[in-house]
C-alpha positions as CSV (number, residue, x, y, z in Angstrom):
1,M,25.1,60.0,54.9
2,D,22.4,57.3,55.0
3,N,22.3,56.0,58.5
4,N,20.4,52.9,57.4
5,K,23.2,51.7,55.2
6,V,25.7,49.0,56.1
7,Y,29.1,49.0,54.4
8,F,31.7,46.2,54.1
9,L,35.4,46.5,53.4
10,R,37.1,43.7,51.6
11,K,40.7,43.1,50.4
12,I,40.5,42.4,46.7
13,H,44.1,41.5,45.6
14,P,46.2,38.7,46.9
15,N,49.4,39.6,48.7
16,N,52.3,39.3,46.3
17,W,54.4,37.3,48.8
18,S,51.8,34.7,49.7
19,G,49.2,34.5,46.9
20,V,46.4,34.6,49.4
21,R,44.2,37.4,50.7
22,L,45.5,37.3,54.2
23,Y,47.1,34.8,56.5
24,Q,44.7,33.3,59.0
25,F,44.5,35.4,62.2
26,S,46.5,38.2,60.5
27,N,45.4,41.7,59.7
28,E,46.4,44.8,57.7
29,D,46.0,48.5,58.7
30,I,44.8,51.3,56.4
31,G,46.1,54.7,57.5
32,P,45.7,58.1,55.9
33,G,47.3,58.6,52.5
34,I,49.3,61.8,51.9
35,D,48.2,64.5,49.5
36,D,50.4,66.7,47.3
37,Q,50.8,69.2,50.2
38,G,52.2,66.5,52.4
39,L,49.0,66.4,54.6
40,P,46.9,63.4,55.5
41,I,43.9,62.5,53.3
42,T,41.0,62.4,55.8
43,G,37.9,62.4,53.6
44,L,36.6,65.4,55.7
45,T,35.9,68.8,54.3
46,E,36.2,72.3,55.7
47,T,33.5,75.1,55.5
48,R,34.4,77.2,52.5
49,W,33.0,79.9,50.2
50,E,32.1,79.1,46.6
51,V,30.7,81.0,43.7
52,N,27.3,79.5,42.7
53,S,25.7,79.3,39.2
54,K,24.4,82.9,39.7
55,G,27.8,84.3,40.3
56,Q,27.1,84.8,44.0
57,K,29.3,83.7,46.8
58,E,27.8,81.2,49.2
59,Q,29.0,79.3,52.2
60,V,29.3,75.5,51.8
61,K,29.3,73.7,55.2
62,G,32.1,71.3,55.7
63,T,31.9,67.9,57.3
64,R,34.8,68.1,59.8
65,E,33.0,70.3,62.4
66,E,29.9,68.2,62.1
67,F,31.8,65.0,62.9
68,E,33.5,66.6,65.8
69,K,30.2,67.6,67.3
70,E,28.6,64.2,66.6
71,L,31.5,62.3,68.1
72,G,32.0,64.6,71.1
73,Y,35.5,65.7,70.1
74,E,37.0,69.1,71.0
75,P,36.8,71.6,68.2
76,G,39.7,71.2,65.8
77,T,40.5,67.6,66.8
78,L,39.9,66.3,63.3
79,K,41.8,69.1,61.5
80,R,44.5,67.8,59.2
81,G,47.3,69.8,60.9
82,T,50.3,71.2,59.2
83,L,53.7,70.0,58.2
84,T,55.3,71.6,61.2
85,K,52.5,70.6,63.6
86,P,50.9,67.3,62.5
87,S,47.5,66.2,63.8
88,N,47.9,63.7,66.6
89,F,44.5,62.3,65.8
90,W,45.4,61.4,62.2
91,L,48.9,60.3,63.0
92,N,47.4,57.5,65.1
93,F,44.3,56.8,63.1
94,F,44.0,53.6,61.1
95,I,41.4,51.0,60.1
96,R,42.3,47.3,60.6
97,I,41.0,44.7,58.2
98,G,41.3,41.0,59.1
99,E,40.8,37.8,57.1
100,G,37.1,38.5,56.3
101,D,35.0,41.5,55.5
102,E,34.9,44.4,57.9
103,K,31.4,45.7,58.7
104,F,30.4,49.3,59.2
105,D,26.9,50.0,60.4
106,M,26.2,53.6,59.5
107,A,23.8,53.9,62.5
108,I,27.0,54.2,64.6
109,P,28.6,57.7,64.3
110,E,32.2,56.3,64.5
111,N,31.5,54.2,61.5
112,Q,30.3,57.2,59.5
113,L,33.7,58.8,60.1
114,K,35.5,55.6,59.1
115,V,33.5,55.3,55.9
116,A,34.1,58.9,54.9
117,F,37.8,58.3,55.5
118,L,37.9,55.1,53.5
119,K,36.1,56.6,50.5
120,A,38.9,59.2,50.2
121,Q,41.8,56.7,50.3
122,P,43.4,56.1,46.8
123,Q,43.8,52.3,47.4
124,V,40.1,51.9,48.4
125,A,37.5,51.5,45.6
126,D,34.3,53.3,46.5
127,G,31.9,50.6,45.2
128,V,32.4,47.5,43.1
129,K,31.9,49.5,39.9
130,N,34.9,51.7,40.7
131,I,37.5,49.0,41.2
132,R,40.7,50.0,39.3
133,A,44.1,48.5,38.8
134,K,45.5,50.4,41.8
135,S,42.6,49.3,44.1
136,E,43.7,47.1,47.0
137,Y,40.4,47.2,48.9
138,V,36.7,47.8,48.0
139,L,34.0,49.4,50.1
140,F,30.6,48.3,49.2
141,T,27.0,47.5,50.4
142,R,25.4,44.1,50.0
143,E,22.9,45.7,47.6
144,E,25.8,46.9,45.3
145,E,27.4,43.5,45.5
146,A,24.2,41.7,44.6
147,A,23.5,44.1,41.7
148,N,27.0,43.6,40.4
149,S,26.8,39.8,40.7
150,N,23.6,39.8,38.8
151,K,25.1,41.9,36.1
152,E,28.1,39.6,35.8
153,K,25.8,36.5,35.6
154,K,23.8,38.2,32.8
155,V,26.9,38.9,30.8
156,K,28.1,35.3,31.3
157,R,24.7,33.9,30.1
158,K,24.9,36.1,27.1
159,A,28.5,35.0,26.4
160,Y,27.6,31.3,26.5
161,S,24.5,32.0,24.3
162,L,26.8,33.6,21.7
163,F,29.3,30.8,22.1
164,E,26.7,28.1,21.2
165,K,25.9,29.9,17.9
166,L,29.5,30.1,16.6
167,T,30.8,27.9,13.8
168,L,34.1,26.1,14.3
169,E,35.7,28.6,12.0
170,D,34.3,31.5,14.1
171,M,35.7,29.8,17.2
172,A,39.1,29.4,15.6
173,N,39.1,33.0,14.4
174,I,38.2,34.3,17.8
175,L,40.9,32.3,19.5
176,E,43.4,33.9,17.1
177,L,42.2,37.3,18.3
178,T,42.9,36.3,21.9
179,G,46.5,35.4,20.9
180,I,46.1,31.6,20.6
181,K,47.1,30.1,17.2
182,A,44.3,27.8,16.3
183,S,45.2,26.6,12.8
184,N,46.7,23.3,14.0
185,L,44.2,22.6,16.8
186,S,41.5,20.0,16.7
187,R,37.8,20.9,17.1
188,D,37.7,19.6,20.7
189,V,40.8,21.7,21.7
190,I,39.4,24.8,20.0
191,E,36.0,24.5,21.8
192,D,37.7,23.7,25.1
193,K,40.1,26.7,25.0
194,L,37.5,29.1,23.9
195,S,35.1,27.9,26.5
196,D,37.8,28.5,29.1
197,Y,38.2,32.1,27.8
198,V,34.4,32.6,28.0
199,E,34.4,31.5,31.6
200,E,37.3,33.7,32.6
201,Y,36.7,36.8,30.4
202,P,32.9,36.9,29.4
203,N,32.9,40.7,28.9
204,K,35.9,40.5,26.5
205,F,34.4,37.6,24.7
206,V,31.1,39.4,24.1
207,A,33.0,42.5,22.9
208,I,35.0,40.4,20.4
209,V,32.0,38.5,19.0
210,E,29.9,41.7,18.6
211,D,32.8,43.7,17.1
212,P,31.7,44.6,13.6
213,T,35.4,44.7,12.5
214,R,36.1,41.2,13.9
215,K,36.6,39.6,10.5
216,N,39.0,42.3,9.4
217,K,41.1,41.9,12.5
218,T,41.1,38.1,12.0
219,F,42.3,38.6,8.5
220,I,45.2,40.7,9.8
221,R,46.1,38.0,12.4
222,K,46.1,35.3,9.7
223,C,48.3,37.4,7.4
224,L,50.7,37.8,10.3
225,D,50.7,34.0,11.0
226,K,51.6,33.3,7.4
227,G,54.3,35.9,7.3
228,I,52.7,38.0,4.6
229,L,52.4,40.8,7.1
230,E,55.1,41.4,9.7
231,M,55.0,43.0,13.1
232,E,58.0,45.1,14.1
233,G,57.9,46.5,17.6
234,G,54.1,46.4,17.6
235,T,53.9,48.0,14.1
236,V,52.1,46.0,11.4
237,M,54.0,46.2,8.1
238,F,53.3,45.0,4.5
239,N,56.7,45.1,2.9
240,E,57.8,48.7,3.6
241,V,54.3,50.0,4.1
242,V,53.1,50.8,7.7
243,L,49.5,49.6,8.1
244,G,49.1,50.4,11.7
245,Y,50.7,50.4,15.2
246,D,48.6,47.5,16.4
247,I,46.1,45.0,14.8
248,N,43.1,47.3,15.4
249,S,44.6,50.3,13.6
250,A,46.1,48.1,10.8
251,A,42.6,46.6,10.1
252,A,41.0,50.0,10.0
253,K,43.6,51.3,7.5
254,L,43.8,48.2,5.3
255,F,40.1,47.9,4.8
256,D,39.7,51.6,4.1
257,S,38.6,52.2,0.4
258,N,41.8,54.2,-0.1
259,N,43.9,51.1,0.3
260,A,41.9,48.7,-2.0
261,K,45.0,48.0,-4.1
262,T,47.1,47.0,-1.1
263,L,44.3,44.8,0.3
264,E,44.0,43.1,-3.1
265,A,47.7,42.5,-3.3
266,I,47.7,40.9,0.2
267,K,44.6,38.8,-0.7
268,I,46.5,37.5,-3.8
269,Q,49.4,36.4,-1.6
270,M,46.9,34.8,0.8
271,G,45.4,32.9,-2.1
272,I,42.0,34.4,-1.5
273,S,41.6,36.2,-4.9
274,K,43.3,35.9,-8.2
275,P,45.0,38.6,-10.2
276,K,43.0,40.1,-13.0
277,E,43.9,38.8,-16.4
278,T,45.4,41.4,-18.7
279,K,44.2,41.6,-22.3
């Protein structure tokens, strides 16, 4: 590990019961998770033999013995133990996080152990880029945080730049794709609601605007609003014809050249095109 690094641990989700990160002067403890063998997840590895790219067996040095030497522990102290004889060390090991960020200076050997442990826990995201739905905490460096913040600002600047170039019709159509019916909204309300969406979801907004199939999806949404298409349990239907199992798949199928007649029939009902005159 890089001894010059400094890590920080932060709680990233509010507690369900309070709606805040932590009560003032309170704390939470992170203990070892349990793997599928019923043993503690420590983040440490054992020395093992592996077959290399040349088909030869080679010994890969584990981290557990190195940590024991570095921290002055008796050999075997940091072993995971067994189901019948649990490890006293890991039974009592935890990391406490308070109201603010916890700091881990890697120049301190004990902190190297703590960081290795934290990176292995399923509820701890290893870096801001790896935050997932199940993540409750994130372990990061200030450099990572700054880089991520700069990236987010760039996306937001791009989002607002795209926003300024949209026509009112484009704005209304994009609102429709976010699930907000815009047909009866005034210009000011449309702009205000879409601006709120840009502020909260800049990445999603950019993806919608730059989606080459956006107009097709908007068409599907408008057909649904007018009742020409119907959605049954998530399935998009035209009469008895299944167009897709969501708006995306319905748009892809309807605008395929093989479905030109169906598209034309829907457009006629939408008042977009007129039926061809028969001689």
